[in-house]
GUNU-932516 format. One record per residue (C-alpha): residue in three letters; y, x, z. Coordinates in steps of 0.1 Angstrom, whole numbers, plus 5000, padded with zeros to 4 digits. Each point is the difference from the previous one (the first is absolute). Layout:
residues N
AlaYXZ
...
This chain:
residues 109
Met311974002460
Ile498750334985
Val496850104983
Asp498450355006
Gln498050104969
Arg497750295005
Ile498250174971
Tyr497350265009
Thr498750204970
Leu496650135012
His498050304988
Pro497449884974
Gly497049835015
Lys501749935034
Val500949634994
Pro496549875012
Glu500450215032
Trp503549855007
Val498849644993
Ala497050055022
Ala502150135029
Met502549714997
Thr497149754997
Asn498250145030
Gly502749975025
Gly503350154986
Phe501549684988
Ala498949815031
Ile502150245020
Gln502950024976
Gln500549644991
Pro500749845035
Val502650275008
Leu501850014966
Gly499849634995
Arg500849884965
Cys497650164976
Met501249894966
Gly497250174981
Tyr497650305000
Tyr499050114965
Val498050274982
Ser501350114966
Glu497849914970
Phe502350094970
Gly502950244997
Pro500150275027
Leu496550015015
Asn498750085035
Gln502849815016
Ile500149785031
Val503149775001
His500949785029
Leu503049795009
Trp501249905034
Gly502849765009
Tyr502450055029
Asp503049825014
Ser502250315000
Leu499950385001
Glu499949985038
Asp497049774998
Arg498250244976
Ala500850305022
Ala498749835032
Arg496849884984
Arg499250334984
Ala500750185033
Glu497649765017
Leu497350074974
Arg500450375005
Ser499449955038
Ile496549874994
Pro497450285002
Ala497449824978
Trp502649974972
Asn500950375003
Glu496450094996
Ile499749804969
Arg503350134986
Asp499050365007
Gln496649944983
Leu501749864969
Met503150224995
Pro498050294985
Ala499149764971
Val503749964992
His501450204971
His503449834999
Gln501849725020
Glu502949784990
Asn501849755022
Arg502549754987
Leu502249775019
Leu500449684980
Leu502649725005
Pro499249664986
Ala502449864974
Asp501949705013
Phe498549764975
Ala496450095008
Lys499650055037
Pro496449945012
Ala499849635012
Ala497250085024
Trp502550205021
Gly502149695006
Val503050164982
Arg502349794980
């Protein structure tokens, strides 16, 4: 099990545009393909203008296959292409759960 954490720092004033695009169809395309959304957040304190989302995968291979499938969807590519100019900086982290705190909802012991 792995968690893909993505942090997008947007240009000032672009968070509402991002949220609207995801609300109006983006998330509905993304979620069924990527599967386990563990959270989608907007920063309120600390570094501002950030979108943070977490996705759970069974393995690196599972992640790669799901992300490739998402990239094959024309409607997703249109939304992504619309949003990418708003991005100032992007960070991706691959997180591994500590053995003592694996998410129970995933059926992991």
